[in-house]
C-alpha positions in Angstrom: 13.4 -9.6 5.2 14.8 -13.1 5.6 11.8 -14.3 7.3 9.5 -13.2 4.5 11.9 -14.7 2.0 11.7 -18.0 3.8 7.8 -17.7 3.8 8.0 -16.9 0.0 10.1 -20.0 -0.6 7.6 -22.2 1.2 4.7 -20.5 -0.6 6.1 -21.3 -4.0 5.3 -25.1 -3.6 2.0 -23.8 -4.8 3.4 -22.3 -8.0 0.7 -23.4 -10.2 -2.0 -21.6 -8.5 0.2 -18.6 -7.9 0.9 -18.3 -11.7 -2.7 -19.0 -12.5 -3.6 -16.1 -10.1 -1.2 -13.7 -11.6 -2.0 -14.7 -15.2 -5.9 -14.3 -14.6 -5.3 -11.1 -12.5 -3.4 -9.5 -15.3 -5.9 -10.7 -17.9 -8.8 -9.3 -15.8 -7.0 -5.8 -15.3 -6.1 -5.6 -19.0 -9.6 -6.6 -20.1 -11.2 -3.9 -17.7 -8.8 -1.3 -19.2 -9.7 -2.4 -22.7 -13.5 -2.6 -21.8 -13.4 1.2 -20.9 -11.2 2.1 -23.6 -13.5 0.6 -26.2 -16.5 2.2 -24.3 -14.8 5.7 -24.5 -14.1 5.3 -28.1 -17.7 4.1 -28.7 -19.2 7.2 -26.9 -16.8 9.6 -29.0 -17.6 7.6 -32.3 -21.2 7.6 -31.5 -21.3 11.2 -31.1 -20.1 11.7 -34.8 -23.3 9.7 -36.1 -21.6 7.3 -38.2 -23.3 4.5 -40.0 -24.6 1.7 -37.6 -22.1 -0.9 -39.1 -19.3 1.4 -38.0 -20.4 0.9 -34.4 -20.7 -2.9 -34.6 -17.0 -3.7 -33.8 -16.5 -1.5 -30.6 -20.0 -2.9 -29.4 -18.8 -6.5 -30.0 -15.4 -5.8 -28.3 -17.2 -4.3 -25.2 -19.1 -7.5 -24.8 -16.2 -9.6 -25.4 -14.0 -7.7 -22.9 -16.9 -7.8 -20.4 -17.1 -11.7 -20.6 -13.1 -11.9 -20.3 -13.1 -9.5 -17.4 -15.7 -11.4 -15.3 -14.4 -14.9 -16.4 -10.7 -13.9 -15.4 -11.7 -12.2 -12.2 -13.5 -15.3 -11.1 -10.6 -17.6 -12.0 -8.2 -15.3 -10.4 -10.2 -15.2 -7.1 -10.6 -19.1 -7.2 -6.9 -19.7 -7.8 -5.6 -16.9 -5.4 -8.0 -18.2 -2.4 -7.2 -21.9 -3.1 -3.4 -21.1 -2.9 -3.8 -19.0 0.1 -5.7 -21.8 2.1 -3.2 -24.2 0.9 -0.2 -21.9 1.9 -1.9 -21.4 5.2 -2.4 -24.9 5.9 1.2 -25.8 5.0 2.5 -22.9 7.3 0.5 -24.2 10.2 1.9 -27.7 9.8 5.4 -26.4 9.2 5.4 -24.2 12.4 4.0 -27.0 14.5 6.6 -29.4 13.3 9.2 -26.7 14.1 7.7 -25.9 17.5 7.4 -29.5 18.6 11.0 -30.2 19.2 11.2 -27.1 21.4 8.8 -28.5 24.0 9.0 -28.2 26.8 12.0 -26.0 27.2 10.2 -23.2 25.2 8.0 -22.6 28.1 11.0 -21.3 30.1 11.4 -18.3 27.6 7.8 -17.6 26.5 4.7 -17.3 28.5 1.7 -19.7 27.2 -0.5 -16.6 26.2 2.2 -14.9 24.1 3.1 -18.2 22.6 -0.6 -18.9 21.6 -0.9 -15.3 20.2 2.1 -16.0 17.9 1.3 -19.5 16.7 -2.5 -18.7 16.1 -2.8 -15.1 15.5 0.5 -14.5 13.6 0.1 -17.5 11.4 -3.4 -16.3 10.6 -2.0 -12.8 9.7 0.2 -14.4 7.1 -2.9 -15.3 4.9 -2.8 -11.7 3.7 0.7 -12.0 2.5 -0.2 -13.6 -0.8 -3.4 -12.1 -1.4 -2.5 -8.5 -0.5 1.3 -8.3 -0.6 2.9 -10.8 -3.0 0.9 -10.7 -6.4 -1.1 -7.4 -6.4 2.0 -5.3 -7.1 3.0 -7.8 -9.9 -0.4 -7.2 -11.7 -0.2 -3.5 -11.1 3.0 -3.2 -12.9 2.1 -5.5 -15.6 -1.2 -3.7 -16.4 0.2 -0.3 -16.3 3.2 -1.3 -18.6 0.7 -2.6 -21.0 -1.4 0.5 -20.7 1.3 3.0 -21.0 2.7 1.0 -24.0 -0.5 1.4 -25.7 -1.0 5.1 -24.7 2.2 5.9 -26.1 1.1 5.1 -29.5 -1.4 8.0 -29.1 0.4 10.5 -26.8 3.8 10.4 -25.3 3.0 13.2 -22.9 -0.1 11.4 -21.5 1.9 8.1 -21.0 4.6 10.1 -19.2 1.8 11.7 -17.1 0.3 8.3 -16.3 3.8 7.0 -15.4 4.2 9.7 -13.0 0.9 9.2 -11.5 1.8 5.4 -10.9 4.9 6.3 -9.2 2.9 8.7 -6.9 -0.1 6.4 -6.3 1.6 3.1 -6.4 4.8 3.8 -4.6 5.4 7.3 -3.0 2.2 7.4 -1.2 2.2 3.7 0.1 5.8 4.5 1.1 4.8 7.3 3.2 2.0 5.0 4.9 4.6 2.3 5.5 6.7 4.8 7.6 3.8 5.7 9.7 2.5 2.0 9.9 6.0 1.0 11.2 5.7 3.1 14.1 2.3 1.8 15.2 2.6 -2.0 14.1 5.0 -3.1 16.7 2.8 -1.4 19.4 -0.3 -3.1 18.1 1.3 -6.7 18.1 2.8 -6.0 21.5 -0.6 -5.0 22.8 -2.4 -8.0 21.3 0.3 -10.4 22.9 -0.1 -8.6 26.2 -3.9 -9.0 26.1 -3.8 -12.7 25.2 -1.1 -13.1 27.8 -3.1 -11.7 30.6 -6.3 -13.3 29.6 -4.7 -16.7 29.5 -3.1 -15.9 33.1 -6.6 -15.0 34.3 -8.2 -18.4 32.9 -5.5 -20.4 34.5 -5.6 -18.6 37.8 -9.2 -17.9 37.9 -9.8 -20.0 41.2 -6.9 -18.3 43.0 -7.9 -14.9 42.0 -11.4 -15.7 43.2 -10.0 -17.0 46.5 -7.9 -13.9 47.1 -10.6 -11.3 45.9 -8.5 -10.1 43.1 -10.6 -11.2 40.1 -12.5 -7.9 39.8 -9.3 -6.0 39.6 -7.7 -8.5 37.2 -10.8 -8.1 34.9 -10.4 -4.3 35.0 -6.9 -4.6 34.3 -7.5 -6.8 31.1 -10.4 -4.5 30.1 -8.0 -1.6 30.3 -5.4 -3.4 28.2 -8.0 -4.4 25.8 -9.3 -0.9 25.4 -5.8 0.2 24.5 -5.3 -2.4 22.0 -8.8 -1.5 20.4 -7.9 2.1 20.3 -4.6 1.2 18.6 -6.5 -0.9 16.0 -9.0 2.0 15.5 -6.1 4.4 14.7 -4.6 1.9 12.5 -7.9 1.6 10.7 -8.4 5.4 10.3 -4.8 5.6 9.0 -5.4 2.8 6.3 -8.8 4.8 5.4 -6.9 8.2 5.1 -4.2 6.7 2.8 -6.7 4.7 0.7 -8.6 8.0 0.1 -5.5 9.9 -0.7 -4.6 7.3 -3.3 -8.1 7.5 -4.8 -7.9 11.5 -4.8 -4.4 11.1 -6.4 -5.7 8.7 -9.1 -8.7 11.2 -9.9 -6.1 14.0 -10.2 -4.2 12.0 -12.7 -7.4 11.4 -14.8 -8.0 15.1 -14.7 -4.4 15.8 -15.9 -5.0 13.2 -18.7 -8.0 15.1 -19.6 -6.2 18.4 -19.5 -3.2 17.2 -21.5 -5.4 15.3 -24.0 -7.6 18.3 -24.6 -4.6 20.7 -25.0 -3.0 18.1 -27.6 -6.4 17.9 -29.4 -6.7 21.6 -29.8 -3.1 21.8 -31.1 -3.8 19.2 -33.5 -1.3 16.7 -32.0 -4.1 14.2 -30.9 -7.2 13.1 -32.6 -10.1 14.1 -30.4 -11.8 10.9 -31.2 -9.4 9.2 -28.8 -9.7 11.7 -25.8 -12.6 10.0 -24.1 -10.7 6.7 -24.6 -7.5 7.9 -22.9 -9.5 9.3 -19.9 -11.6 6.2 -19.3 -8.3 4.1 -19.6 -6.6 6.1 -17.0 -9.6 6.0 -14.7 -9.9 2.1 -14.9 -6.3 1.5 -14.8 -5.8 3.4 -11.7 -8.4 1.1 -9.9 -5.4 -1.2 -9.7 -3.5 1.3 -7.5 -6.2 1.2 -4.8 -4.9 -2.1 -3.3 -1.4 -0.6 -3.0 -2.8 2.0 -0.4 -3.2 -0.8 2.1 -0.1 -2.8 0.8 2.4 -1.2 3.4 0.1 -2.2 6.1 -0.2 -5.7 5.1 3.4 -5.9 4.4 4.4 -4.8 7.7 1.8 -6.9 9.3 3.2 -10.0 7.5 6.8 -9.0 8.3 6.2 -8.7 11.9 4.2 -12.0 12.0 6.8 -13.8 10.2 9.6 -12.4 12.3 7.8 -13.2 15.6 7.1 -16.8 14.4 10.7 -17.4 13.5 11.9 -15.9 16.7 10.1 -18.6 18.1 10.8 -21.6 15.9 14.1 -20.7 14.5 16.2 -22.5 17.2 14.4 -25.7 16.2 16.2 -25.8 12.9 19.6 -26.1 14.8 17.9 -28.6 17.3 16.5 -30.8 14.7 19.9 -30.7 12.9 21.5 -31.7 16.1 19.2 -34.4 16.9 19.5 -36.0 13.4 23.3 -36.0 14.2 22.7 -37.9 17.5 22.5 -41.7 17.5 20.0 -44.0 18.9 21.4 -46.2 21.8 19.8 -49.4 23.0 20.5 -50.6 26.6 20.2 -54.0 27.6 20.7 -53.4 31.4 20.4 -50.7 33.8 22.5 -47.8 32.7 25.1 -46.2 34.8 25.3 -42.3 34.8 27.9 -39.8 35.3 27.9 -35.9 35.7 31.1 -34.1 35.1 31.4 -30.5 35.9 27.7 -29.8 34.5 26.4 -26.3 34.4 23.0 -25.0 33.4 21.1 -21.7 33.3 17.6 -21.1 32.1 17.2 -18.8 29.1 16.9 -15.0 29.9 18.1 -15.6 33.6 21.1 -14.5 35.3 21.7 -17.4 37.8 23.0 -20.7 37.1 20.5 -23.3 38.6 23.1 -26.1 38.3 26.7 -25.3 38.9 29.8 -27.5 38.5 28.0 -30.7 39.5 30.1 -33.9 39.4 28.3 -37.1 40.4 28.6 -40.8 39.9 25.4 -43.1 39.8 26.5 -46.7 39.4 24.3 -49.2 37.3 21.4 -50.7 39.2 21.8 -48.3 42.5 19.1 -46.4 44.1 19.8 -42.7 44.4 17.9 -39.9 46.2 18.5 -36.2 45.6 17.7 -33.9 48.6 18.1 -30.3 49.3 16.2 -27.0 49.9 13.8 -25.8 47.3 15.4 -24.1 44.5 18.9 -26.1 44.8 18.6 -27.4 41.3 17.3 -31.0 41.9 14.4 -31.0 39.4 16.7 -29.2 36.7 19.3 -31.9 37.3 16.6 -34.5 36.2 15.6 -32.5 33.2 19.2 -32.5 32.0 19.2 -36.1 32.5 16.0 -36.6 30.3 17.5 -34.2 27.8 14.6 -31.9 28.1 17.2 -29.3 28.2 21.0 -29.7 27.2 24.2 -28.9 29.3 26.1 -25.5 28.7 29.1 -26.8 30.3 30.5 -30.3 31.2 29.0 -33.4 30.1 26.5 -36.2 31.2 27.5 -39.7 30.4 24.8 -42.4 30.2 26.6 -45.9 29.9 29.8 -44.0 28.7 27.8 -42.3 25.9 27.7 -38.5 26.2 24.1 -37.6 26.4 24.8 -34.8 23.8 25.5 -37.6 21.3 22.4 -39.6 22.3 18.8 -39.0 20.9 16.1 -38.1 23.3 14.0 -41.0 22.1 16.8 -43.3 23.2 16.6 -42.0 26.7 12.7 -41.6 27.1 12.3 -45.2 25.6 14.0 -46.8 28.6 12.8 -44.2 31.1 9.9 -44.7 33.7 9.3 -41.2 34.5 7.1 -39.4 37.3 7.5 -35.6 37.3 6.1 -33.0 39.7 3.6 -32.0 37.1 2.1 -34.7 35.2 -0.5 -34.2 32.4 -3.8 -36.1 32.3 -6.0 -36.1 29.2 -9.7 -35.7 29.0 -11.1 -39.1 28.9 -11.0 -42.1 31.0 -8.6 -43.7 33.5 -8.0 -46.5 30.9 -7.0 -44.0 28.2 -4.6 -42.2 30.4 -2.9 -45.3 31.6 -2.8 -46.5 28.0 0.1 -43.9 27.3 2.4 -46.6 28.8 1.6 -49.1 26.2 -0.8 -51.9 25.2 -2.1 -53.7 28.2 -5.0 -55.8 29.3 -7.6 -54.5 31.6 -6.3 -57.1 34.1 -2.9 -55.5 33.9 -4.1 -51.9 34.2 -6.3 -52.8 37.2 -3.4 -54.6 38.9 -1.2 -51.4 38.5 -4.0 -49.3 40.1 -4.2 -51.8 43.0 -0.5 -51.5 43.5 -0.5 -47.7 43.8 -3.7 -48.0 46.2 -5.8 -46.1 43.8 -9.5 -47.2 44.1 -10.8 -46.1 40.7 -12.4 -48.1 37.8 -10.9 -48.0 34.3 -14.0 -46.4 32.8 -14.2 -43.7 35.3 -14.0 -40.2 33.6 -10.7 -38.0 33.9 -11.3 -34.2 33.2 -9.0 -31.9 31.6 -5.7 -31.8 33.5 -7.3 -34.3 35.9 -9.3 -31.6 37.5 -11.6 -34.1 39.1 -8.8 -35.9 40.9 -7.1 -35.0 44.0 -3.2 -34.3 44.1 -2.7 -37.6 45.6 -4.8 -39.4 43.1 -2.9 -37.7 40.3 0.4 -38.8 41.6 -0.7 -42.4 42.1 -2.1 -42.5 38.6 1.2 -41.2 37.2 3.1 -43.8 39.2 0.8 -46.4 37.8 1.9 -45.4 34.4 5.5 -45.7 35.3 4.9 -49.2 36.9 3.2 -50.3 33.6 6.2 -49.1 31.6 8.9 -50.7 33.8 12.0 -48.9 32.3 15.6 -49.6 33.1 15.8 -46.2 34.2 13.6 -44.7 36.8 13.3 -40.9 37.3 11.0 -39.8 40.2 10.6 -36.1 41.0 8.7 -35.7 44.4 6.3 -38.7 43.3 4.5 -39.1 46.7 4.5 -35.4 48.1 0.7 -35.5 48.3 0.2 -39.0 49.9 -0.2 -39.8 53.5 2.7 -41.6 55.3 0.9 -45.0 55.0 0.1 -44.9 51.4 3.4 -43.4 50.6 5.3 -46.2 52.3 3.1 -48.8 50.5 3.6 -47.1 47.2 7.4 -46.8 47.7 7.6 -50.6 48.6 5.8 -51.3 45.2 8.3 -48.9 43.3 11.3 -50.5 44.9 10.0 -53.9 44.1 9.2 -53.0 40.5 12.6 -51.1 40.0 14.5 -54.2 41.3 18.0 -54.1 39.6 17.2 -51.0 37.6 18.8 -47.6 38.1 16.5 -45.3 40.2 16.8 -41.7 40.9 14.4 -40.0 43.2 14.2 -36.3 44.2 12.7 -35.6 47.6 12.1 -33.0 50.3 11.3 -35.6 52.9 14.2 -37.3 54.7 12.3 -40.2 56.3 12.9 -43.7 54.8 16.2 -42.9 53.1 18.1 -45.6 54.9 17.2 -48.1 51.9 18.9 -45.8 49.2 22.4 -46.8 48.1 23.4 -43.1 47.8 22.2 -39.7 49.1 23.0 -36.6 47.1 22.7 -33.4 49.1 22.4 -30.2 47.0 22.4 -26.4 47.7 22.3 -23.6 45.4 23.0 -25.7 42.4 25.9 -27.4 43.7 26.4 -31.0 45.2 27.4 -30.3 48.9 27.9 -34.0 49.9 27.1 -37.5 48.9 27.2 -40.8 50.6 24.9 -43.4 52.2 22.6 -42.6 55.0 24.9 -43.9 57.7 28.0 -42.1 56.2 26.3 -38.8 56.0 24.8 -39.0 59.5 28.3 -39.9 60.9 29.8 -36.9 58.9 27.4 -34.5 60.7 27.3 -32.1 57.6 24.5 -30.5 55.9 22.3 -33.6 55.7 22.7 -34.3 59.4 21.5 -30.7 60.2 18.5 -31.1 57.6 17.6 -34.3 59.5 17.7 -32.6 62.9 15.6 -29.9 61.7 12.9 -32.4 60.4 13.0 -34.4 63.7 12.4 -31.1 65.6 9.7 -30.1 63.4 7.8 -33.3 63.4 8.7 -34.4 66.9 
């Protein structure tokens, strides 16, 4: 319930439209009851053939109530839908703002398809919370209290019977439906997220599925999952129709009961028969307000599940934002020194530490390369240094400042970064280079020349750089880093897709640009490491050995063995 309570608090920012919706909804419901009550009285009164002037007041009231009903219903719809669209817009903005601090670490916990289903589908589901969950029960209670209060003046027995009918149609039947719906709702959402996830996977991996002749089988699997989802939705719709029909049937039985009780009291002389038709018409009209309650449990469960799933994703961001606000901005005037002290990290929902008890010193202005087998924790160490993820044990110091106390922006502002996967936006080469700052065309072209990338600034870049080769994407990312020229250089396999000649040229430019700045490189290649001040060898998340190229070769440890293997392979 906490998630819906939070949604309700956010929603109450539109309290003007909410109050108008409730007021005009109540006015429309009460006018409808009064309209049919006056109609029933007019029918009974006209049957006695009174003078024409005796019927003028009921006729005028019927017209008045009809106008009030139509006008109030229009204003209710206008206010409620305006409130809904405004609330939905606010929810989207709020959830985006809470989701933003979780990137990129959130992708270690949620698959992109499931995340898309939550932040799009579940937010969309919450549009029904106000329209079909929040204010309809309030209107129902207000209309029935007013109706019962009025009916009590004519017959206490009829008012008690109507009260029983309200409890059955407005609460007991919906409660039964809610228990049935609760068993199906989680399955429906799970199936919807599953279909979205698998479809996203297919779209991302379409080329590989095609190459390995697995596309048809994948399509069949998605269709099967889709059919299960559609079948679950069909059963849910059938249940909703059944319970809606049950509410209508119960409402008609209540009206028959009103007729029976009223007729009996009229025969006994306890009720003026002139008002019998009025009471029946009032019950028929009043119970129209119970019809939305048939689907109330479904929309309530849907809204609850949607809110829970959304807050499951974004709730950690509240703590992250609070923690980030508590951190301080730090400005560096020179290349920072870095220190790792007994650092440990494990990705969410995994059982293995990817970084274990890492202790490492990187002096200011030095050039450090981290090598080791795949999966040894090299890239994770860089993510910890960039504060993409935070350490669980130990601490990282940047110029004697614990990284836990430094804002991410402070680190990123001073860092030139090239990761293994770099994003390129749909547009032109110029627009993608502009991420590094405001530069003239001459400066942008110079950066492209330095990385040996023969493209024009107006050349198009497709989504994710699809029209670029792996080497071109890496050189474009390096050009952005050269333009930014930070005090701290973080490079993760920046030249793995380049040929040896181009790699050597690009590394020369990187070293020349980095100058006296601190540079950290992750690499699988062991050639050309003589120029680095320090080599760090990692295996299974631990630092095995550190030292210069000459020291490690003389030690004849793990680095020496890796170097010998590389020589044998490429001999």
